mmCIF file of the N, C-alpha and C atoms, coordinates in Angstrom:
data_MODEL
# 
_entry.id   MODEL 
# 
loop_
_atom_site.group_PDB 
_atom_site.id 
_atom_site.type_symbol 
_atom_site.label_atom_id 
_atom_site.label_alt_id 
_atom_site.label_comp_id 
_atom_site.label_asym_id 
_atom_site.label_entity_id 
_atom_site.label_seq_id 
_atom_site.pdbx_PDB_ins_code 
_atom_site.Cartn_x 
_atom_site.Cartn_y 
_atom_site.Cartn_z 
_atom_site.occupancy 
_atom_site.B_iso_or_equiv 
_atom_site.pdbx_formal_charge 
_atom_site.auth_seq_id 
_atom_site.auth_comp_id 
_atom_site.auth_asym_id 
_atom_site.auth_atom_id 
_atom_site.pdbx_PDB_model_num 
ATOM 1   N N  . UNK A 1 1  ? 37.018 -27.066 4.633   1.00 0.00 ? 1  UNK A N  1 
ATOM 2   C CA . UNK A 1 1  ? 35.774 -27.026 3.896   1.00 0.00 ? 1  UNK A CA 1 
ATOM 3   C C  . UNK A 1 1  ? 35.762 -28.468 3.366   1.00 0.00 ? 1  UNK A C  1 
ATOM 4   N N  . UNK A 1 2  ? 34.319 -29.109 3.458   1.00 0.00 ? 2  UNK A N  1 
ATOM 5   C CA . UNK A 1 2  ? 34.024 -30.271 3.006   1.00 0.00 ? 2  UNK A CA 1 
ATOM 6   C C  . UNK A 1 2  ? 33.596 -30.316 1.653   1.00 0.00 ? 2  UNK A C  1 
ATOM 7   N N  . UNK A 1 3  ? 33.964 -31.141 0.752   1.00 0.00 ? 3  UNK A N  1 
ATOM 8   C CA . UNK A 1 3  ? 33.330 -31.045 -0.773  1.00 0.00 ? 3  UNK A CA 1 
ATOM 9   C C  . UNK A 1 3  ? 32.629 -32.251 -0.856  1.00 0.00 ? 3  UNK A C  1 
ATOM 10  N N  . UNK A 1 4  ? 31.424 -32.129 -1.635  1.00 0.00 ? 4  UNK A N  1 
ATOM 11  C CA . UNK A 1 4  ? 30.949 -33.267 -2.035  1.00 0.00 ? 4  UNK A CA 1 
ATOM 12  C C  . UNK A 1 4  ? 31.605 -34.183 -2.985  1.00 0.00 ? 4  UNK A C  1 
ATOM 13  N N  . UNK A 1 5  ? 31.448 -35.603 -2.845  1.00 0.00 ? 5  UNK A N  1 
ATOM 14  C CA . UNK A 1 5  ? 32.405 -35.964 -3.935  1.00 0.00 ? 5  UNK A CA 1 
ATOM 15  C C  . UNK A 1 5  ? 31.602 -36.058 -5.427  1.00 0.00 ? 5  UNK A C  1 
ATOM 16  N N  . UNK A 1 6  ? 32.464 -35.944 -6.401  1.00 0.00 ? 6  UNK A N  1 
ATOM 17  C CA . UNK A 1 6  ? 32.107 -35.974 -7.568  1.00 0.00 ? 6  UNK A CA 1 
ATOM 18  C C  . UNK A 1 6  ? 31.922 -37.265 -8.223  1.00 0.00 ? 6  UNK A C  1 
ATOM 19  N N  . UNK A 1 7  ? 30.942 -37.634 -8.907  1.00 0.00 ? 7  UNK A N  1 
ATOM 20  C CA . UNK A 1 7  ? 30.758 -38.885 -9.627  1.00 0.00 ? 7  UNK A CA 1 
ATOM 21  C C  . UNK A 1 7  ? 31.942 -39.548 -10.436 1.00 0.00 ? 7  UNK A C  1 
ATOM 22  N N  . UNK A 1 8  ? 32.429 -40.651 -10.305 1.00 0.00 ? 8  UNK A N  1 
ATOM 23  C CA . UNK A 1 8  ? 33.319 -41.338 -10.799 1.00 0.00 ? 8  UNK A CA 1 
ATOM 24  C C  . UNK A 1 8  ? 33.358 -42.189 -11.612 1.00 0.00 ? 8  UNK A C  1 
ATOM 25  N N  . UNK A 1 9  ? 33.877 -42.751 -12.327 1.00 0.00 ? 9  UNK A N  1 
ATOM 26  C CA . UNK A 1 9  ? 33.959 -44.086 -13.119 1.00 0.00 ? 9  UNK A CA 1 
ATOM 27  C C  . UNK A 1 9  ? 33.716 -45.290 -12.409 1.00 0.00 ? 9  UNK A C  1 
ATOM 28  N N  . UNK A 1 10 ? 33.115 -46.231 -12.629 1.00 0.00 ? 10 UNK A N  1 
ATOM 29  C CA . UNK A 1 10 ? 33.233 -47.428 -11.844 1.00 0.00 ? 10 UNK A CA 1 
ATOM 30  C C  . UNK A 1 10 ? 34.508 -47.943 -11.549 1.00 0.00 ? 10 UNK A C  1 
ATOM 31  N N  . UNK A 1 11 ? 34.742 -48.111 -9.950  1.00 0.00 ? 11 UNK A N  1 
ATOM 32  C CA . UNK A 1 11 ? 36.087 -48.662 -10.055 1.00 0.00 ? 11 UNK A CA 1 
ATOM 33  C C  . UNK A 1 11 ? 37.352 -47.570 -9.587  1.00 0.00 ? 11 UNK A C  1 
ATOM 34  N N  . UNK A 1 12 ? 37.001 -46.244 -9.871  1.00 0.00 ? 12 UNK A N  1 
ATOM 35  C CA . UNK A 1 12 ? 37.777 -45.202 -9.459  1.00 0.00 ? 12 UNK A CA 1 
ATOM 36  C C  . UNK A 1 12 ? 37.564 -44.974 -8.092  1.00 0.00 ? 12 UNK A C  1 
ATOM 37  N N  . UNK A 1 13 ? 38.330 -44.420 -7.115  1.00 0.00 ? 13 UNK A N  1 
ATOM 38  C CA . UNK A 1 13 ? 38.114 -43.964 -5.825  1.00 0.00 ? 13 UNK A CA 1 
ATOM 39  C C  . UNK A 1 13 ? 38.035 -42.478 -6.127  1.00 0.00 ? 13 UNK A C  1 
ATOM 40  N N  . UNK A 1 14 ? 36.954 -41.631 -5.656  1.00 0.00 ? 14 UNK A N  1 
ATOM 41  C CA . UNK A 1 14 ? 37.138 -40.068 -5.639  1.00 0.00 ? 14 UNK A CA 1 
ATOM 42  C C  . UNK A 1 14 ? 38.006 -39.558 -4.820  1.00 0.00 ? 14 UNK A C  1 
ATOM 43  N N  . UNK A 1 15 ? 38.464 -40.555 -3.652  1.00 0.00 ? 15 UNK A N  1 
ATOM 44  C CA . UNK A 1 15 ? 39.135 -39.602 -2.607  1.00 0.00 ? 15 UNK A CA 1 
ATOM 45  C C  . UNK A 1 15 ? 40.737 -39.641 -2.971  1.00 0.00 ? 15 UNK A C  1 
ATOM 46  N N  . UNK A 1 16 ? 41.299 -40.356 -3.813  1.00 0.00 ? 16 UNK A N  1 
ATOM 47  C CA . UNK A 1 16 ? 42.461 -40.385 -4.273  1.00 0.00 ? 16 UNK A CA 1 
ATOM 48  C C  . UNK A 1 16 ? 42.795 -38.871 -4.565  1.00 0.00 ? 16 UNK A C  1 
ATOM 49  N N  . UNK A 1 17 ? 41.970 -38.500 -5.425  1.00 0.00 ? 17 UNK A N  1 
ATOM 50  C CA . UNK A 1 17 ? 42.409 -36.986 -5.876  1.00 0.00 ? 17 UNK A CA 1 
ATOM 51  C C  . UNK A 1 17 ? 42.666 -36.048 -4.657  1.00 0.00 ? 17 UNK A C  1 
ATOM 52  N N  . UNK A 1 18 ? 41.868 -36.311 -3.802  1.00 0.00 ? 18 UNK A N  1 
ATOM 53  C CA . UNK A 1 18 ? 41.703 -35.389 -2.509  1.00 0.00 ? 18 UNK A CA 1 
ATOM 54  C C  . UNK A 1 18 ? 42.986 -35.644 -1.686  1.00 0.00 ? 18 UNK A C  1 
ATOM 55  N N  . UNK A 1 19 ? 43.435 -36.999 -1.552  1.00 0.00 ? 19 UNK A N  1 
ATOM 56  C CA . UNK A 1 19 ? 44.583 -37.284 -0.691  1.00 0.00 ? 19 UNK A CA 1 
ATOM 57  C C  . UNK A 1 19 ? 45.610 -36.827 -1.513  1.00 0.00 ? 19 UNK A C  1 
ATOM 58  N N  . UNK A 1 20 ? 45.779 -36.930 -2.667  1.00 0.00 ? 20 UNK A N  1 
ATOM 59  C CA . UNK A 1 20 ? 46.913 -36.424 -3.584  1.00 0.00 ? 20 UNK A CA 1 
ATOM 60  C C  . UNK A 1 20 ? 47.243 -34.922 -3.399  1.00 0.00 ? 20 UNK A C  1 
ATOM 61  N N  . UNK A 1 21 ? 46.150 -34.363 -3.449  1.00 0.00 ? 21 UNK A N  1 
ATOM 62  C CA . UNK A 1 21 ? 46.212 -32.408 -3.366  1.00 0.00 ? 21 UNK A CA 1 
ATOM 63  C C  . UNK A 1 21 ? 46.649 -32.519 -1.742  1.00 0.00 ? 21 UNK A C  1 
ATOM 64  N N  . UNK A 1 22 ? 46.252 -33.276 -0.870  1.00 0.00 ? 22 UNK A N  1 
ATOM 65  C CA . UNK A 1 22 ? 46.695 -33.265 0.844   1.00 0.00 ? 22 UNK A CA 1 
ATOM 66  C C  . UNK A 1 22 ? 48.043 -33.235 0.599   1.00 0.00 ? 22 UNK A C  1 
ATOM 67  N N  . UNK A 1 23 ? 48.779 -34.390 0.284   1.00 0.00 ? 23 UNK A N  1 
ATOM 68  C CA . UNK A 1 23 ? 49.924 -34.980 0.256   1.00 0.00 ? 23 UNK A CA 1 
ATOM 69  C C  . UNK A 1 23 ? 50.838 -33.652 -0.392  1.00 0.00 ? 23 UNK A C  1 
ATOM 70  N N  . UNK A 1 24 ? 50.302 -33.322 -1.597  1.00 0.00 ? 24 UNK A N  1 
ATOM 71  C CA . UNK A 1 24 ? 51.196 -32.454 -2.492  1.00 0.00 ? 24 UNK A CA 1 
ATOM 72  C C  . UNK A 1 24 ? 51.191 -30.938 -1.625  1.00 0.00 ? 24 UNK A C  1 
ATOM 73  N N  . UNK A 1 25 ? 50.161 -30.590 -0.926  1.00 0.00 ? 25 UNK A N  1 
ATOM 74  C CA . UNK A 1 25 ? 50.438 -29.325 0.151   1.00 0.00 ? 25 UNK A CA 1 
ATOM 75  C C  . UNK A 1 25 ? 51.482 -29.533 0.992   1.00 0.00 ? 25 UNK A C  1 
ATOM 76  N N  . UNK A 1 26 ? 51.451 -30.707 1.547   1.00 0.00 ? 26 UNK A N  1 
ATOM 77  C CA . UNK A 1 26 ? 52.908 -30.845 2.445   1.00 0.00 ? 26 UNK A CA 1 
ATOM 78  C C  . UNK A 1 26 ? 52.320 -30.742 4.141   1.00 0.00 ? 26 UNK A C  1 
ATOM 79  N N  . UNK A 1 27 ? 53.223 -30.843 4.868   1.00 0.00 ? 27 UNK A N  1 
ATOM 80  C CA . UNK A 1 27 ? 52.903 -30.538 6.222   1.00 0.00 ? 27 UNK A CA 1 
ATOM 81  C C  . UNK A 1 27 ? 53.305 -29.322 6.549   1.00 0.00 ? 27 UNK A C  1 
ATOM 82  N N  . UNK A 1 28 ? 52.742 -28.246 5.909   1.00 0.00 ? 28 UNK A N  1 
ATOM 83  C CA . UNK A 1 28 ? 53.134 -27.010 6.516   1.00 0.00 ? 28 UNK A CA 1 
ATOM 84  C C  . UNK A 1 28 ? 52.737 -26.624 7.908   1.00 0.00 ? 28 UNK A C  1 
ATOM 85  N N  . UNK A 1 29 ? 51.445 -27.012 8.072   1.00 0.00 ? 29 UNK A N  1 
ATOM 86  C CA . UNK A 1 29 ? 50.406 -26.514 9.392   1.00 0.00 ? 29 UNK A CA 1 
ATOM 87  C C  . UNK A 1 29 ? 51.302 -27.222 10.587  1.00 0.00 ? 29 UNK A C  1 
ATOM 88  N N  . UNK A 1 30 ? 51.604 -28.503 10.203  1.00 0.00 ? 30 UNK A N  1 
ATOM 89  C CA . UNK A 1 30 ? 52.380 -29.272 11.268  1.00 0.00 ? 30 UNK A CA 1 
ATOM 90  C C  . UNK A 1 30 ? 53.778 -28.744 11.871  1.00 0.00 ? 30 UNK A C  1 
ATOM 91  N N  . UNK A 1 31 ? 54.243 -28.162 10.723  1.00 0.00 ? 31 UNK A N  1 
ATOM 92  C CA . UNK A 1 31 ? 55.712 -27.540 11.062  1.00 0.00 ? 31 UNK A CA 1 
ATOM 93  C C  . UNK A 1 31 ? 55.695 -26.166 11.691  1.00 0.00 ? 31 UNK A C  1 
ATOM 94  N N  . UNK A 1 32 ? 54.712 -25.538 11.060  1.00 0.00 ? 32 UNK A N  1 
ATOM 95  C CA . UNK A 1 32 ? 54.500 -24.093 12.057  1.00 0.00 ? 32 UNK A CA 1 
ATOM 96  C C  . UNK A 1 32 ? 54.344 -24.369 13.576  1.00 0.00 ? 32 UNK A C  1 
ATOM 97  N N  . UNK A 1 33 ? 53.233 -25.562 13.701  1.00 0.00 ? 33 UNK A N  1 
ATOM 98  C CA . UNK A 1 33 ? 52.876 -25.795 15.066  1.00 0.00 ? 33 UNK A CA 1 
ATOM 99  C C  . UNK A 1 33 ? 53.950 -25.936 15.732  1.00 0.00 ? 33 UNK A C  1 
ATOM 100 N N  . UNK A 1 34 ? 54.862 -27.235 15.459  1.00 0.00 ? 34 UNK A N  1 
ATOM 101 C CA . UNK A 1 34 ? 55.805 -27.705 15.959  1.00 0.00 ? 34 UNK A CA 1 
ATOM 102 C C  . UNK A 1 34 ? 56.860 -26.467 16.391  1.00 0.00 ? 34 UNK A C  1 
ATOM 103 N N  . UNK A 1 35 ? 57.207 -25.541 15.181  1.00 0.00 ? 35 UNK A N  1 
ATOM 104 C CA . UNK A 1 35 ? 58.016 -24.268 15.520  1.00 0.00 ? 35 UNK A CA 1 
ATOM 105 C C  . UNK A 1 35 ? 57.636 -23.500 16.411  1.00 0.00 ? 35 UNK A C  1 
ATOM 106 N N  . UNK A 1 36 ? 56.436 -23.217 16.686  1.00 0.00 ? 36 UNK A N  1 
ATOM 107 C CA . UNK A 1 36 ? 55.609 -22.371 17.685  1.00 0.00 ? 36 UNK A CA 1 
ATOM 108 C C  . UNK A 1 36 ? 55.802 -22.828 19.157  1.00 0.00 ? 36 UNK A C  1 
ATOM 109 N N  . UNK A 1 37 ? 55.695 -24.387 19.151  1.00 0.00 ? 37 UNK A N  1 
ATOM 110 C CA . UNK A 1 37 ? 55.729 -24.992 20.422  1.00 0.00 ? 37 UNK A CA 1 
ATOM 111 C C  . UNK A 1 37 ? 57.255 -25.097 21.052  1.00 0.00 ? 37 UNK A C  1 
ATOM 112 N N  . UNK A 1 38 ? 58.430 -25.350 20.104  1.00 0.00 ? 38 UNK A N  1 
ATOM 113 C CA . UNK A 1 38 ? 59.448 -25.235 20.199  1.00 0.00 ? 38 UNK A CA 1 
ATOM 114 C C  . UNK A 1 38 ? 59.955 -23.870 20.917  1.00 0.00 ? 38 UNK A C  1 
ATOM 115 N N  . UNK A 1 39 ? 59.564 -22.808 20.111  1.00 0.00 ? 39 UNK A N  1 
ATOM 116 C CA . UNK A 1 39 ? 59.942 -21.246 20.264  1.00 0.00 ? 39 UNK A CA 1 
ATOM 117 C C  . UNK A 1 39 ? 59.420 -21.091 22.104  1.00 0.00 ? 39 UNK A C  1 
ATOM 118 N N  . UNK A 1 40 ? 58.398 -21.315 22.097  1.00 0.00 ? 40 UNK A N  1 
ATOM 119 C CA . UNK A 1 40 ? 57.600 -21.412 23.550  1.00 0.00 ? 40 UNK A CA 1 
ATOM 120 C C  . UNK A 1 40 ? 58.606 -22.290 24.865  1.00 0.00 ? 40 UNK A C  1 
ATOM 121 N N  . UNK A 1 41 ? 58.660 -23.414 24.371  1.00 0.00 ? 41 UNK A N  1 
ATOM 122 C CA . UNK A 1 41 ? 59.489 -24.117 25.182  1.00 0.00 ? 41 UNK A CA 1 
ATOM 123 C C  . UNK A 1 41 ? 60.841 -23.428 25.543  1.00 0.00 ? 41 UNK A C  1 
ATOM 124 N N  . UNK A 1 42 ? 61.591 -22.921 24.493  1.00 0.00 ? 42 UNK A N  1 
ATOM 125 C CA . UNK A 1 42 ? 62.907 -22.445 24.380  1.00 0.00 ? 42 UNK A CA 1 
ATOM 126 C C  . UNK A 1 42 ? 62.748 -21.246 25.513  1.00 0.00 ? 42 UNK A C  1 
ATOM 127 N N  . UNK A 1 43 ? 61.985 -20.265 25.191  1.00 0.00 ? 43 UNK A N  1 
ATOM 128 C CA . UNK A 1 43 ? 61.748 -19.197 25.813  1.00 0.00 ? 43 UNK A CA 1 
ATOM 129 C C  . UNK A 1 43 ? 61.330 -19.255 27.214  1.00 0.00 ? 43 UNK A C  1 
ATOM 130 N N  . UNK A 1 44 ? 60.533 -20.173 27.760  1.00 0.00 ? 44 UNK A N  1 
ATOM 131 C CA . UNK A 1 44 ? 60.511 -20.518 29.047  1.00 0.00 ? 44 UNK A CA 1 
ATOM 132 C C  . UNK A 1 44 ? 61.704 -21.089 29.884  1.00 0.00 ? 44 UNK A C  1 
ATOM 133 N N  . UNK A 1 45 ? 62.265 -21.897 28.962  1.00 0.00 ? 45 UNK A N  1 
ATOM 134 C CA . UNK A 1 45 ? 63.706 -22.383 29.222  1.00 0.00 ? 45 UNK A CA 1 
ATOM 135 C C  . UNK A 1 45 ? 64.836 -21.131 29.665  1.00 0.00 ? 45 UNK A C  1 
ATOM 136 N N  . UNK A 1 46 ? 64.576 -20.223 28.750  1.00 0.00 ? 46 UNK A N  1 
ATOM 137 C CA . UNK A 1 46 ? 65.620 -19.021 28.896  1.00 0.00 ? 46 UNK A CA 1 
ATOM 138 C C  . UNK A 1 46 ? 65.247 -18.183 30.217  1.00 0.00 ? 46 UNK A C  1 
ATOM 139 N N  . UNK A 1 47 ? 63.723 -17.867 30.397  1.00 0.00 ? 47 UNK A N  1 
ATOM 140 C CA . UNK A 1 47 ? 63.304 -17.037 31.263  1.00 0.00 ? 47 UNK A CA 1 
ATOM 141 C C  . UNK A 1 47 ? 63.762 -17.868 32.730  1.00 0.00 ? 47 UNK A C  1 
ATOM 142 N N  . UNK A 1 48 ? 63.391 -19.186 32.593  1.00 0.00 ? 48 UNK A N  1 
ATOM 143 C CA . UNK A 1 48 ? 63.966 -19.525 33.976  1.00 0.00 ? 48 UNK A CA 1 
ATOM 144 C C  . UNK A 1 48 ? 65.357 -19.751 34.565  1.00 0.00 ? 48 UNK A C  1 
ATOM 145 N N  . UNK A 1 49 ? 66.186 -19.710 33.698  1.00 0.00 ? 49 UNK A N  1 
ATOM 146 C CA . UNK A 1 49 ? 67.550 -19.593 33.618  1.00 0.00 ? 49 UNK A CA 1 
ATOM 147 C C  . UNK A 1 49 ? 67.880 -18.419 34.410  1.00 0.00 ? 49 UNK A C  1 
ATOM 148 N N  . UNK A 1 50 ? 67.384 -17.158 33.328  1.00 0.00 ? 50 UNK A N  1 
ATOM 149 C CA . UNK A 1 50 ? 67.982 -16.049 33.579  1.00 0.00 ? 50 UNK A CA 1 
ATOM 150 C C  . UNK A 1 50 ? 66.991 -15.426 34.967  1.00 0.00 ? 50 UNK A C  1 
ATOM 151 N N  . UNK A 1 51 ? 65.926 -15.869 35.171  1.00 0.00 ? 51 UNK A N  1 
ATOM 152 C CA . UNK A 1 51 ? 65.345 -15.274 36.541  1.00 0.00 ? 51 UNK A CA 1 
ATOM 153 C C  . UNK A 1 51 ? 65.112 -16.226 37.821  1.00 0.00 ? 51 UNK A C  1 
ATOM 154 N N  . UNK A 1 52 ? 65.797 -17.633 37.720  1.00 0.00 ? 52 UNK A N  1 
ATOM 155 C CA . UNK A 1 52 ? 66.036 -18.293 39.101  1.00 0.00 ? 52 UNK A CA 1 
ATOM 156 C C  . UNK A 1 52 ? 67.522 -18.694 39.137  1.00 0.00 ? 52 UNK A C  1 
ATOM 157 N N  . UNK A 1 53 ? 68.322 -18.917 37.781  1.00 0.00 ? 53 UNK A N  1 
ATOM 158 C CA . UNK A 1 53 ? 69.625 -19.501 38.463  1.00 0.00 ? 53 UNK A CA 1 
ATOM 159 C C  . UNK A 1 53 ? 70.460 -18.547 38.453  1.00 0.00 ? 53 UNK A C  1 
ATOM 160 N N  . UNK A 1 54 ? 70.578 -17.611 37.757  1.00 0.00 ? 54 UNK A N  1 
ATOM 161 C CA . UNK A 1 54 ? 71.570 -16.471 37.700  1.00 0.00 ? 54 UNK A CA 1 
ATOM 162 C C  . UNK A 1 54 ? 71.366 -15.484 38.950  1.00 0.00 ? 54 UNK A C  1 
ATOM 163 N N  . UNK A 1 55 ? 70.397 -15.541 39.111  1.00 0.00 ? 55 UNK A N  1 
ATOM 164 C CA . UNK A 1 55 ? 70.145 -14.661 40.558  1.00 0.00 ? 55 UNK A CA 1 
ATOM 165 C C  . UNK A 1 55 ? 70.895 -15.142 41.783  1.00 0.00 ? 55 UNK A C  1 
ATOM 166 N N  . UNK A 1 56 ? 70.955 -16.576 41.814  1.00 0.00 ? 56 UNK A N  1 
ATOM 167 C CA . UNK A 1 56 ? 71.474 -17.407 42.696  1.00 0.00 ? 56 UNK A CA 1 
ATOM 168 C C  . UNK A 1 56 ? 72.914 -17.351 42.930  1.00 0.00 ? 56 UNK A C  1 
ATOM 169 N N  . UNK A 1 57 ? 73.479 -17.010 41.826  1.00 0.00 ? 57 UNK A N  1 
ATOM 170 C CA . UNK A 1 57 ? 74.828 -17.170 41.782  1.00 0.00 ? 57 UNK A CA 1 
ATOM 171 C C  . UNK A 1 57 ? 75.762 -18.438 41.590  1.00 0.00 ? 57 UNK A C  1 
ATOM 172 N N  . UNK A 1 58 ? 76.984 -18.465 41.787  1.00 0.00 ? 58 UNK A N  1 
ATOM 173 C CA . UNK A 1 58 ? 77.679 -19.381 41.294  1.00 0.00 ? 58 UNK A CA 1 
ATOM 174 C C  . UNK A 1 58 ? 77.594 -20.615 42.665  1.00 0.00 ? 58 UNK A C  1 
ATOM 175 N N  . UNK A 1 59 ? 77.178 -21.805 42.383  1.00 0.00 ? 59 UNK A N  1 
ATOM 176 C CA . UNK A 1 59 ? 77.091 -22.824 43.104  1.00 0.00 ? 59 UNK A CA 1 
ATOM 177 C C  . UNK A 1 59 ? 78.317 -23.580 43.694  1.00 0.00 ? 59 UNK A C  1 
ATOM 178 N N  . UNK A 1 60 ? 78.708 -23.595 44.803  1.00 0.00 ? 60 UNK A N  1 
ATOM 179 C CA . UNK A 1 60 ? 80.285 -23.904 45.034  1.00 0.00 ? 60 UNK A CA 1 
ATOM 180 C C  . UNK A 1 60 ? 80.193 -25.298 45.865  1.00 0.00 ? 60 UNK A C  1 
# 
């Protein structure tokens, strides 16, 4: 959602408040996305291991 800037005093930067709010909220979305991606890669690795490697048996 884009908010219209509120008129500020001369010399004051209106984006400072918005930046402070964003930083205060933290990188929650990025961490969730990284967690989901990691889970998908791990699931693919386990699936590949159980479907391809285990059925082949012990390599001698």
